[in-house]
C-alpha distance (Angstrom), angle and dihedral (degrees) to the residues before:
residue distance angle dihedral
X1 . . .
X2 3.81 . .
X3 3.79 123.1 .
X4 3.77 111.7 -81.8
X5 3.81 94.3 14.3
X6 3.77 120.7 136.5
X7 3.83 108.0 -87.2
X8 3.79 112.7 -96.9
X9 3.80 95.4 24.5
X10 3.79 124.3 112.2
X11 3.80 118.0 -125.3
X12 3.81 90.7 -106.0
X13 3.81 95.4 50.8
X14 3.80 124.3 105.3
X15 3.79 103.6 -100.8
X16 3.83 110.0 -146.9
X17 3.81 89.1 -144.5
X18 3.81 88.5 61.8
X19 3.80 96.3 50.0
X20 3.79 116.1 146.1
X21 3.77 86.6 -130.5
X22 3.79 134.8 -133.1
X23 3.76 131.6 -53.7
X24 3.81 88.5 -114.3
X25 3.80 111.6 39.6
X26 3.80 116.4 -120.8
X27 3.79 131.5 179.1
X28 3.82 114.1 -103.8
X29 3.79 120.3 -91.6
X30 3.81 107.3 -140.4
X31 2.92 136.8 -130.9
X32 3.82 87.4 27.7
X33 3.79 122.4 78.8
X34 3.80 118.2 -129.7
X35 3.79 91.3 -100.2
X36 3.80 94.0 48.3
X37 3.78 86.3 53.3
X38 3.81 89.7 51.9
X39 3.78 91.1 51.9
X40 3.79 92.2 50.5
X41 3.80 92.1 50.8
X42 3.80 91.3 49.6
X43 3.81 93.9 49.8
X44 3.81 91.4 51.7
X45 3.81 94.9 47.2
X46 3.80 125.1 110.4
X47 3.81 91.1 -128.4
X48 3.81 91.4 57.5
X49 3.80 93.0 52.2
X50 3.79 91.2 49.9
X51 3.81 90.7 60.3
X52 3.79 90.0 78.1
X53 3.82 88.7 71.5
X54 3.79 98.4 40.9
X55 3.80 123.9 101.4
X56 3.78 123.9 -106.3
X57 3.82 97.4 176.3
X58 3.80 102.7 -42.9
X59 3.79 120.1 55.3
X60 3.77 110.0 -107.5
X61 3.80 98.5 -109.0
X62 3.82 93.7 51.9
X63 3.80 94.4 83.9
X64 3.78 141.9 -16.9
X65 3.81 95.9 -128.5
X66 3.81 100.4 51.7
X67 3.78 116.9 105.2
X68 3.78 119.7 -99.4
X69 3.79 128.5 -163.6
X70 3.80 87.8 -92.8
X71 3.79 97.4 52.9
X72 3.81 89.1 42.4
X73 3.81 90.3 54.0
X74 3.80 90.8 49.2
X75 3.80 91.1 50.7
X76 3.81 91.1 50.0
X77 3.81 89.8 49.8
X78 3.81 92.3 49.8
X79 3.78 93.7 48.0
X80 3.80 92.0 43.8
X81 3.79 94.8 50.3
X82 3.81 91.3 50.4
X83 3.80 91.8 54.3
X84 3.81 92.9 41.0
X85 3.79 91.2 55.8
X86 3.79 91.9 50.4
X87 3.82 91.3 50.2
X88 3.81 97.2 41.8
X89 3.79 92.5 -114.8
X90 3.80 128.3 147.1
X91 3.81 102.6 -80.5
X92 3.79 94.5 -171.5
X93 3.80 92.3 54.3
X94 3.81 90.6 48.2
X95 3.79 90.4 51.0
X96 3.81 93.3 47.9
X97 3.80 92.9 50.6
X98 3.81 92.3 45.3
X99 3.79 94.1 50.3
X100 3.82 92.0 47.7
X101 3.80 102.2 38.6
X102 3.83 95.0 94.2
X103 3.82 100.1 35.3
X104 3.81 90.2 111.8
X105 3.78 95.8 49.3
X106 3.78 115.2 123.8
X107 3.79 126.5 -127.2
X108 3.82 113.5 -83.7
X109 3.80 94.5 32.3
X110 3.78 120.6 -111.5
X111 3.81 91.4 -7.7
X112 3.79 89.2 64.2
X113 3.77 91.9 45.9
X114 3.80 91.6 51.9
X115 3.80 91.2 48.1
X116 3.80 93.3 51.6
X117 3.80 91.1 44.8
X118 3.81 88.7 57.0
X119 3.81 92.5 46.0
X120 3.82 91.3 49.4
X121 3.82 96.7 41.3
X122 3.82 91.9 110.9
X123 3.82 94.6 34.4
X124 3.80 102.5 61.3
X125 3.81 99.0 -69.5
X126 3.80 131.4 -103.3
X127 3.82 127.3 -103.0
X128 3.79 119.7 174.3
X129 3.82 94.5 -144.0
X130 3.77 89.8 52.7
X131 3.79 89.0 46.0
X132 3.81 90.0 54.3
X133 3.79 88.5 55.8
X134 3.80 90.0 46.5
X135 3.81 89.9 53.3
X136 3.81 93.9 54.8
X137 3.81 94.4 37.9
X138 3.81 101.2 43.6
X139 3.78 120.5 -7.2
X140 3.79 104.2 59.8
X141 3.82 107.5 87.0
X142 3.79 107.3 -164.9
X143 3.79 106.3 111.9
X144 3.79 130.0 69.9
X145 3.81 95.2 -146.8
X146 3.81 100.8 51.2
X147 3.79 147.0 4.9
X148 3.78 118.6 -103.7
X149 3.80 124.4 10.7
X150 3.82 98.0 -63.4
X151 3.80 92.4 -134.2
X152 3.78 125.3 -173.9
X153 3.80 121.3 -88.1
X154 3.81 91.9 -110.9
X155 3.81 94.4 55.8
X156 3.81 92.3 44.6
X157 3.81 90.1 49.3
X158 3.80 90.3 54.3
X159 3.79 93.1 47.8
X160 3.81 91.2 56.0
X161 3.80 94.5 70.5
X162 3.82 95.4 155.4
X163 3.80 131.9 15.0
X164 3.78 133.2 170.3
X165 3.80 117.1 -117.6
X166 3.81 90.9 -115.3
X167 3.78 94.0 53.8
X168 3.80 92.4 41.0
X169 3.80 90.8 56.1
X170 3.79 90.5 49.1
X171 3.81 91.8 49.9
X172 3.78 91.1 46.5
X173 3.80 91.2 52.9
X174 3.81 89.0 53.3
X175 3.82 94.9 42.7
X176 3.83 113.5 17.6
X177 3.82 93.5 -172.9
X178 3.80 94.4 40.4
X179 3.81 133.3 117.4
X180 3.84 94.8 -85.5
X181 3.82 92.9 71.6
X182 3.78 97.1 98.8
X183 3.81 93.3 53.3
X184 3.80 89.0 61.6
X185 3.80 105.3 28.2
X186 3.82 100.4 28.9
X187 3.78 130.5 -121.7
X188 3.78 134.0 108.6
X189 3.79 136.0 -82.8
X190 3.80 123.0 -115.7
X191 3.78 120.3 -62.7
X192 3.80 87.4 -109.9
X193 3.80 90.7 58.3
X194 3.79 91.4 45.4
X195 3.80 89.4 50.8
X196 3.81 93.8 52.6
X197 3.82 89.9 50.1
X198 3.79 90.8 57.8
X199 3.81 95.3 37.5
X200 3.81 87.6 55.5
X201 3.81 91.2 56.2
X202 3.81 94.7 45.1
X203 3.79 92.9 47.2
X204 3.79 97.0 49.1
X205 3.81 93.8 44.7
X206 3.80 91.2 54.3
X207 3.79 97.9 42.1
X208 3.81 94.8 40.9
X209 3.80 87.8 54.2
X210 3.80 89.1 51.7
X211 3.81 94.1 46.0
X212 3.80 91.3 43.9
X213 3.81 92.1 57.9
X214 3.81 91.6 42.0
X215 3.82 89.1 54.2
X216 3.80 93.1 50.3
X217 3.81 92.4 -125.2
X218 3.79 92.1 113.4
X219 3.78 130.2 21.5
X220 3.76 136.2 -138.8
X221 3.81 87.3 -109.1
X222 3.80 88.3 59.2
X223 3.79 90.5 54.2
X224 3.80 92.0 46.6
X225 3.80 88.4 66.3
X226 3.81 85.8 74.6
X227 3.84 110.2 82.3
X228 3.82 92.1 -144.1
X229 3.80 91.6 57.8
X230 3.80 95.2 38.1
X231 3.81 92.7 53.3
X232 3.78 94.2 53.7
X233 3.79 94.0 40.4
X234 3.81 90.0 55.3
X235 3.79 89.8 51.4
X236 3.81 90.7 50.3
X237 3.81 92.0 50.7
X238 3.80 90.4 49.7
X239 3.80 93.7 49.0
X240 3.83 95.2 40.0
X241 3.83 108.4 24.4
X242 3.81 95.3 172.4
X243 3.78 99.2 45.7
X244 3.80 117.3 128.5
X245 3.82 118.5 -112.0
X246 3.79 95.8 -108.2
X247 3.79 93.6 53.5
X248 3.78 90.2 42.5
X249 3.81 89.6 57.4
X250 3.81 92.8 48.3
X251 3.80 91.0 48.4
X252 3.79 91.1 46.9
X253 3.80 93.4 52.2
X254 3.80 91.4 44.2
X255 3.79 91.3 53.8
X256 3.79 91.1 44.3
X257 3.80 91.4 54.1
X258 3.80 90.6 46.6
X259 3.80 90.9 54.9
X260 3.79 90.8 47.7
X261 3.81 92.3 49.6
X262 3.80 93.5 48.0
X263 3.79 90.5 46.9
X264 3.80 91.9 47.4
X265 3.82 91.8 51.4
X266 3.80 94.7 47.6
X267 3.80 95.3 43.8
X268 3.82 94.3 46.1
X269 3.80 93.6 45.0
X270 3.80 90.3 52.5
X271 3.82 92.0 45.9
X272 3.81 92.1 51.6
X273 3.79 92.5 47.1
X274 3.80 91.5 49.0
X275 3.81 91.4 47.9
X276 3.80 88.9 53.8
X277 3.78 97.1 45.7
X278 3.83 92.8 104.0
X279 3.78 100.1 37.1
X280 3.81 127.2 -0.4
X281 3.80 111.0 -82.5
X282 3.79 114.8 -125.0
X283 3.81 133.5 175.5
X284 3.80 92.5 -86.4
X285 3.79 91.1 49.5
X286 3.81 88.7 55.2
X287 3.81 89.2 59.9
X288 3.80 91.4 52.9
X289 3.81 94.4 55.7
X290 3.79 135.6 66.1
X291 3.82 113.7 -91.7
X292 3.81 112.7 -62.5
X293 3.82 100.7 -171.4
X294 3.79 112.5 90.7
X295 3.79 150.7 112.8
X296 3.80 127.1 -90.8
X297 3.84 107.4 -87.6
X298 3.81 96.9 -109.5
X299 3.80 92.8 47.8
X300 3.80 90.6 44.9
X301 3.81 90.1 55.2
X302 3.81 91.7 49.3
X303 3.80 90.4 49.0
X304 3.80 90.3 51.7
X305 3.79 87.5 52.8
X306 3.80 90.3 60.2
X307 3.81 91.4 47.7
X308 3.81 90.7 51.5
X309 3.79 92.4 50.8
X310 3.81 92.0 49.2
X311 3.79 90.5 49.7
X312 3.80 93.1 50.4
X313 3.81 100.6 38.4
X314 3.82 105.4 27.5
X315 3.80 112.7 21.1
X316 3.83 90.4 41.6
X317 3.80 95.6 39.9
X318 3.83 110.1 132.6
X319 3.80 92.1 -120.1
X320 3.81 92.0 51.5
X321 3.80 91.1 44.9
X322 3.81 91.1 51.4
X323 3.81 91.3 53.1
X324 3.78 90.0 43.5
X325 3.78 90.8 55.8
X326 3.79 91.8 50.8
X327 3.80 91.5 47.2
X328 3.80 91.5 51.8
X329 3.79 89.3 51.0
X330 3.82 91.8 50.7
X331 3.80 93.5 53.4
X332 3.80 95.1 41.8
X333 3.80 91.5 51.5
X334 3.80 91.8 45.6
X335 3.80 90.1 51.6
X336 3.79 92.3 52.1
X337 3.81 92.9 43.9
X338 3.79 93.1 53.9
X339 3.79 92.6 43.3
X340 3.80 88.8 55.6
X341 3.82 94.3 42.7
X342 3.83 112.4 23.1
X343 3.81 90.7 174.4
X344 3.82 87.6 72.4
X345 3.80 87.9 72.8
X346 3.79 121.8 76.6
X347 3.81 117.6 -77.8
X348 3.80 92.3 -103.1
X349 3.81 89.6 61.8
X350 3.78 103.4 31.0
X351 3.80 98.2 63.6
X352 3.79 129.4 85.1
X353 3.81 110.8 -34.9
X354 3.79 122.0 167.6
X355 3.83 88.5 -151.3
X356 3.83 106.7 42.1
X357 3.82 95.5 173.7
X358 3.82 91.5 53.9
X359 3.79 90.0 47.2
X360 3.80 90.4 54.5
X361 3.81 91.0 47.2
X362 3.82 90.0 51.6
X363 3.79 90.8 50.7
X364 3.80 95.6 46.8
X365 3.82 94.5 42.4
X366 3.80 90.0 54.0
X367 3.79 94.1 56.0
X368 3.77 124.7 106.5
X369 3.79 118.2 -128.8
X370 3.77 94.0 -103.8
X371 3.80 95.6 45.2
X372 3.81 90.0 50.8
X373 3.80 90.2 52.2
X374 3.80 92.4 47.5
X375 3.79 91.9 48.9
X376 3.79 91.7 47.0
X377 3.80 90.0 52.2
X378 3.82 91.6 47.0
X379 3.80 93.5 49.8
X380 3.80 100.3 38.3
X381 3.79 105.4 22.6
X382 3.83 89.0 -127.8
X383 3.81 124.1 125.9
X384 3.80 106.1 -160.4
X385 3.81 98.5 168.2
X386 3.77 129.2 35.9
X387 3.80 108.1 -121.5
């Protein structure tokens, strides 16, 4: 820990007392740090509450136990905070980024995102990470003094996980010191942002595997083709020979995540120490280096093996693809219906926009699965899913 740093934080962590601040200056709110304040604003936002009815893989009405965008975000936050504590990083910043990283996701998961991207192809495009930033910067309407949530730079930087060069240049023109800098000038985000990126991938691989087996679309035997899963499943069977298959899967995935977390901590700690071998590594030095958060190479390759299997067997399963096609149709038809008749949107969206296509995209992206289906039925008379 460097001199003057917040107690408990490593020298390379994002110190809340050194935050770059907010786009609109506000007095501090003791006893909370700036990043605790961000987290609280995110949790109380409309966009956060809507995540409970937004698809992860399985459309919300298909089962009560499948993950949603909300439960996924909570799992990412839990995993991220555990690793952050082990590495001496800013846990509150990790939690804020994790809880906000999917706020801009459309209904119906990636199918909805792809549909809106096609609809907006000639109107500036659509990227869900950029939409998440747009939600916290502009679309939330809770405060009298500003639009959005007016979050700190560090949280906004973590939310903007990916960004096309075109959109990054546009953002940079609007906000030269903003979170799009690295997509134009190079560099890395904070370690906390890097950690949430990886925690997101680890969380969804584990819980999509669980939900995939629960749904019956993939089997445990499918998962056992992945060496990472097979190794831990064999250990579970040895330690608990009579355990039932469902518990064996849970125990296998729990052990798999534990190995990934321990590997992530050890690998990242070593990378940070090596990066600071010449001069002490601080939070600014992190931004000037390639990403430092990662898994050991062998474990990374095994983890990629699980992601490949899920892509081939689950995300491209005929049943999932059929639902995906219907979901894309719902959002595309909603987009066209609102473009033709803006008054069909709520009064906050229907009036006077200088960018009507973007206004429609904002409205549609903010919908939950079930509201999108109800609106589609109201506007078209078609019922494409049974609710």
